[in-house]
C-alpha positions in Angstrom: 165.4 -36.1 -100.2 168.0 -36.8 -97.7 166.9 -33.9 -95.5 164.4 -35.7 -93.5 167.4 -37.4 -91.5 167.7 -34.0 -90.2 164.3 -32.7 -89.6 163.4 -36.1 -88.0 166.6 -36.1 -85.8 165.6 -36.4 -82.1 168.9 -36.5 -80.2 171.4 -33.6 -81.5 174.5 -32.5 -81.0 175.6 -29.3 -82.2 179.1 -28.1 -82.2 180.2 -24.5 -82.3 183.4 -23.3 -83.5 185.7 -20.5 -82.3 185.4 -18.6 -85.3 181.5 -18.4 -85.3 181.3 -17.5 -81.8 183.5 -14.5 -82.4 183.5 -11.4 -84.4 186.4 -9.8 -86.2 187.8 -8.1 -83.2 187.8 -11.7 -81.3 185.1 -10.6 -79.0 182.3 -12.8 -78.5 179.4 -12.0 -80.9 176.5 -11.8 -78.4 173.8 -11.4 -81.2 174.7 -14.4 -83.0 175.2 -16.4 -79.9 171.7 -15.4 -78.6 170.3 -16.3 -82.2 171.8 -20.0 -81.8 170.2 -20.0 -78.1 166.7 -19.1 -79.6 167.0 -21.8 -82.2 167.9 -24.5 -79.8 164.9 -23.5 -77.5 162.9 -24.1 -80.5 164.3 -27.4 -81.1 163.7 -28.0 -77.6 160.0 -26.9 -77.9 159.9 -29.6 -80.6 160.9 -32.5 -77.9 164.3 -33.1 -79.1 167.2 -33.6 -76.9 170.4 -31.2 -77.6 173.8 -31.3 -76.5 176.1 -28.4 -77.4 179.9 -28.7 -77.6 181.5 -25.3 -77.7 185.0 -23.5 -78.2 185.5 -20.4 -77.1 187.0 -20.3 -73.7 190.7 -19.5 -74.5 189.8 -16.7 -76.8 187.6 -15.3 -73.8 190.7 -15.6 -71.5 193.2 -13.8 -74.2 190.6 -10.8 -74.2 190.3 -10.6 -70.4 193.9 -10.6 -70.0 194.7 -8.3 -73.0 196.9 -10.5 -74.6 197.2 -11.5 -78.5 199.0 -14.8 -78.4 199.0 -17.9 -76.3 202.0 -19.6 -77.6 203.3 -21.0 -74.5 201.1 -24.0 -73.4 201.0 -22.9 -69.7 199.4 -19.4 -71.2 196.9 -21.2 -73.2 195.8 -23.6 -69.9 195.5 -20.2 -67.9 193.7 -18.6 -70.6 191.2 -21.5 -71.0 190.6 -21.3 -67.1 189.8 -17.8 -67.1 187.5 -17.9 -70.1 185.5 -21.0 -69.2 183.6 -19.2 -66.6 182.7 -16.2 -69.0 181.8 -18.9 -71.8 179.4 -20.7 -69.4 177.9 -17.6 -68.2 176.9 -16.2 -71.4 175.1 -19.8 -72.1 173.4 -19.7 -68.8 172.1 -16.4 -69.0 170.8 -16.8 -72.6 168.9 -20.1 -71.9 167.7 -18.7 -68.8 165.3 -16.4 -70.5 163.7 -19.6 -71.9 163.7 -21.4 -68.6 166.1 -24.0 -69.7 168.6 -25.4 -67.5 172.1 -25.9 -68.6 175.1 -28.0 -67.3 178.8 -27.6 -67.7 180.9 -30.5 -68.8 184.6 -30.2 -69.2 186.3 -33.3 -70.7 189.8 -34.8 -71.3 190.8 -37.7 -73.4 191.0 -40.2 -70.5 187.0 -39.7 -70.0 186.9 -41.5 -73.2 190.0 -43.5 -73.2 189.5 -45.4 -69.9 186.2 -47.7 -70.4 184.9 -46.9 -66.8 184.9 -43.1 -67.4 183.6 -43.5 -70.7 180.4 -45.8 -69.4 179.8 -43.2 -66.6 179.9 -40.1 -69.0 177.3 -41.9 -70.9 175.2 -42.3 -68.1 175.6 -38.8 -66.7 174.8 -37.3 -70.2 171.5 -39.7 -70.7 170.2 -38.4 -67.0 170.8 -34.8 -67.9 168.8 -35.3 -71.0 166.1 -37.1 -69.4 165.9 -34.0 -67.0 165.6 -31.9 -69.9 168.8 -30.1 -69.1 171.1 -29.1 -72.1 174.8 -30.3 -71.5 177.4 -27.9 -72.6 180.5 -29.7 -73.2 184.1 -28.3 -73.9 187.5 -29.6 -73.8 189.2 -29.3 -70.6 192.4 -27.5 -71.7 193.5 -26.3 -68.3 194.4 -30.0 -67.3 194.5 -31.9 -70.6 197.7 -33.8 -71.2 197.4 -33.7 -74.8 198.7 -29.9 -74.4 202.1 -31.1 -73.4 202.9 -31.9 -76.9 206.4 -33.5 -77.4 206.5 -35.2 -74.2 203.5 -37.6 -75.4 204.4 -37.7 -79.0 204.2 -41.4 -79.3 200.8 -41.2 -78.0 197.7 -41.1 -80.4 195.1 -39.5 -78.3 191.4 -40.0 -79.0 190.7 -36.2 -79.4 192.8 -33.2 -79.6 190.0 -30.6 -80.9 186.5 -30.0 -80.3 185.5 -31.3 -83.6 186.6 -34.9 -82.7 185.1 -34.4 -79.3 181.8 -33.6 -80.8 181.6 -36.9 -82.5 182.7 -38.8 -79.8 179.9 -37.2 -77.8 177.7 -37.9 -80.6 178.7 -41.8 -81.0 178.6 -42.3 -77.4 174.9 -41.0 -76.4 173.7 -42.8 -79.9 172.9 -39.3 -81.4 171.0 -38.9 -84.6 172.6 -36.1 -85.8 175.9 -34.2 -85.4 175.7 -30.7 -86.7 179.1 -28.8 -86.9 178.9 -25.1 -87.6 182.0 -23.4 -88.7 183.2 -20.5 -91.2 182.7 -22.4 -94.3 179.6 -23.4 -96.2 180.4 -26.9 -96.2 182.9 -29.5 -97.9 184.4 -28.4 -101.1 186.0 -30.6 -103.9 189.0 -28.3 -103.3 189.8 -25.0 -100.9 187.6 -22.1 -101.9 190.0 -19.7 -100.6 192.3 -20.9 -103.0 190.2 -21.9 -106.0 187.3 -19.8 -107.1 185.9 -22.8 -109.1 185.8 -25.0 -106.3 182.3 -26.8 -105.9 180.5 -27.5 -102.7 179.4 -31.4 -102.3 175.9 -31.1 -101.0 175.5 -35.0 -100.2 178.3 -37.5 -99.4 176.9 -41.1 -99.4 180.0 -42.5 -98.1 183.4 -41.0 -96.7 185.8 -42.9 -98.9 189.5 -41.8 -98.7 189.1 -39.7 -101.9 186.5 -37.8 -100.2 188.8 -37.6 -97.0 191.6 -36.2 -99.1 189.5 -32.8 -99.5 190.3 -31.8 -95.9 192.6 -29.0 -95.3 194.6 -27.4 -92.3 193.2 -25.4 -89.3 191.6 -21.9 -89.9 192.9 -19.0 -88.1 191.6 -18.7 -84.6 190.7 -22.4 -84.3 192.4 -25.7 -83.8 190.6 -27.9 -86.2 189.9 -27.7 -90.0 188.2 -29.5 -92.5 190.4 -32.5 -92.0 189.2 -32.6 -88.3 185.5 -32.1 -89.4 185.7 -35.1 -91.9 187.3 -37.4 -89.2 184.5 -36.4 -87.0 181.9 -37.0 -89.8 183.3 -40.5 -90.2 182.8 -41.6 -86.8 179.4 -40.3 -86.7 178.4 -41.7 -89.9 180.0 -45.3 -88.8 177.9 -44.9 -85.4 174.8 -45.0 -87.8 174.0 -41.2 -87.6 174.1 -38.3 -89.7 176.5 -35.5 -90.0 176.0 -31.9 -91.3 178.6 -29.4 -92.0 177.2 -25.5 -92.4 178.4 -22.1 -92.2 177.5 -20.8 -88.7 177.9 -17.1 -89.8 174.6 -17.3 -92.1 171.7 -15.9 -90.0 169.5 -18.4 -88.4 171.6 -21.0 -89.5 170.4 -23.6 -87.0 166.7 -22.7 -87.7 167.2 -23.2 -91.8 169.2 -26.5 -91.2 166.4 -28.2 -89.2 163.7 -26.8 -91.3 165.2 -28.7 -94.2 166.8 -26.2 -96.3 169.5 -27.3 -99.1 172.0 -25.7 -97.0 175.6 -27.1 -96.0 176.9 -30.7 -96.5 175.1 -33.7 -95.5 176.9 -36.9 -94.8 174.8 -39.8 -94.8 174.9 -42.6 -92.1 177.2 -45.7 -93.1 174.9 -48.8 -93.6 177.8 -50.9 -92.0 177.1 -49.7 -88.6 179.8 -50.2 -85.8 178.8 -51.7 -82.3 179.1 -49.7 -79.3 182.4 -51.5 -78.3 183.9 -51.3 -81.8 183.3 -47.6 -81.8 185.3 -47.3 -78.5 188.0 -49.5 -79.8 188.5 -47.5 -83.0 187.8 -43.9 -81.9 187.5 -43.5 -78.2 190.9 -44.7 -76.9 194.3 -43.5 -76.7 196.8 -45.4 -78.6 200.3 -46.1 -76.9 201.5 -48.9 -79.2 201.8 -50.1 -83.0 201.8 -53.4 -84.7 203.0 -53.9 -88.5 201.5 -56.7 -90.2 202.4 -58.2 -93.6 199.6 -58.3 -96.5 198.3 -61.6 -95.7 197.4 -60.7 -92.3 195.9 -57.3 -93.4 193.4 -59.2 -95.9 192.4 -61.6 -93.1 191.5 -58.7 -90.8 189.8 -56.6 -93.4 188.2 -59.0 -96.0 187.8 -62.3 -93.7 187.2 -60.7 -90.3 190.1 -63.0 -89.0 191.9 -62.5 -85.7 195.8 -61.1 -85.9 198.1 -64.2 -85.6 201.6 -63.7 -84.5 202.8 -65.3 -87.9 201.5 -62.2 -89.7 203.1 -59.7 -87.5 206.4 -58.3 -88.8 207.3 -55.5 -86.2 206.2 -54.3 -82.7 206.7 -50.3 -81.8 206.5 -48.7 -78.3 205.6 -50.2 -75.2 202.1 -51.7 -74.2 200.4 -53.8 -71.7 198.1 -56.6 -72.2 194.7 -55.2 -72.5 195.5 -52.0 -73.8 194.4 -50.8 -77.4 197.1 -50.7 -80.0 197.2 -49.8 -83.7 197.5 -52.0 -86.5 199.8 -50.9 -89.5 200.6 -52.4 -93.0 204.1 -52.6 -94.4 203.4 -49.4 -96.1 203.0 -47.3 -92.8 199.2 -47.0 -93.1 197.0 -47.5 -90.2 193.8 -49.5 -91.1 192.8 -51.0 -87.7 193.0 -51.1 -83.9 192.4 -53.7 -81.3 192.5 -54.7 -77.9 196.0 -56.7 -77.6 196.1 -60.1 -75.5 199.8 -59.9 -75.0 202.2 -57.2 -73.7 204.8 -55.6 -76.2 207.9 -57.6 -74.8 205.8 -60.9 -75.1 204.7 -59.7 -78.6 208.4 -59.2 -79.8 209.3 -62.7 -78.8 206.4 -64.4 -80.7 205.9 -62.5 -84.0 206.4 -64.5 -87.1 205.8 -67.8 -85.2 202.8 -69.9 -85.4 200.3 -69.9 -82.5 201.4 -73.3 -81.3 204.9 -71.7 -80.8 203.8 -69.2 -78.1 204.2 -71.1 -75.0 207.7 -72.1 -76.0 208.6 -68.5 -76.5 207.2 -66.8 -73.6 206.4 -69.7 -71.1 202.7 -69.2 -71.2 199.9 -69.1 -73.6 196.5 -67.5 -72.9 195.4 -66.8 -76.5 196.1 -68.3 -80.1 195.8 -64.8 -81.4 197.7 -61.5 -80.5 194.2 -59.9 -80.9 191.3 -61.6 -81.5 188.6 -60.9 -84.2 186.0 -59.6 -81.6 188.4 -57.1 -80.4 189.2 -55.6 -83.9 188.0 -52.5 -85.3 188.6 -51.9 -89.2 189.2 -48.1 -89.9 189.2 -48.2 -93.5 
C-alpha cells in the first residue's frame, strides 16, 4: 500500500555503503557495482533524478597501498585521497556505457553548517540534475576536521558518516526518497546477528524514541550502523520524504525496490514536515554550545512553541557567538531542540534566571527579550 511512495518518487538519493561495494576480500565487487549502475540507468530512463552518495574511497586506498589498518588519522586521510580517484573512475566508466555523465562532489561538514555554502551547494546540485548529470557524493575524508577526534570533542558536527550525509543531501534538494543500501535486510526489533528470533519491521509510520532504540553500533568495514541509518531516516521523514533501508547484496536490489517489491524497511514521511530553515537549524549545522533549561521552559518550547527566555535557563556550557546554532538540553541531560542564539555565551551567563526586563541592566544592552526566539528553534523529538 505504501510502496507507491517509492515507485512514484521522482527525485531520489541512493546511498551505497562500504560493505556492499566490496567483496569478502575487501576488493571492489565490480559485478555488483555495475549492476547498481545499470539499475540507476533504468531509473534515469524513466525521467527520474538520481544522486548517489558512495563510500569506499578509504578501502580502495588501503588496497592500493597494501595495508590492512588505518588506525592513524593521517593514514586514513591519505587512503581516502588515493582511493577516491579509483572510486570515481569505476563509476565514470560504468555510466559512460550508458552515455550518462557523472560529477564528483566531495563535502565536509562546513558545506552544510555555513549557511552560504549550504545554499550554494543546493544551487549546484539542482543545476547538475537539470543538466541530466548524476552527482556522485562522498565525504571529503582527506580534509574533514571531524577526523581530528579529541581536538574537537566539544563540537557536535552535522555529519560524521555517509548515512547522515546522504540524509542531509536528500533534505537539501527536497528529494522524494532516500534509499540506503547496506548489508542488512532492514530494521529489526533486535539485532538479528545476536537474536535468531528478531523480526524485521516492514513499515515504520513514525520514528519514535522506542524505534530509535533499535539502532546498534557500526558494522565491520563501515563507519555507520543501524543507529546512524535511523538518524538519517528521521531527518528525511521530517523533511517530508520517504526513506528505505534494504540489503544491497540482494541481486538487482535497486530494481526490486523501485518495482514495488515488499523488500526492506520503509519509513513513511512525517506529517509535521519541517521548513527548510528549521531543517538547517536542527540537522545541518555544527553545534558549539549548549544551554540547559528547566522543565517549564522545555514545556513552553515543545508544547506551546514559545521562545526561550532567560528566566528558564539554568546553565550555559562552552563558548559561542551571537547568531550561532546551539543545543538546548533539559535538566536530565537530554537534547530536545536547537536554535539560533541572540546573545553570546558570556552575555547568556549573566542573564540566565532573570526576567527579560533585567537584560539591559545585566549586560548593558538589550536586542531581544529572548535568548532564542521561537522562529529560530527546531524541536528534535
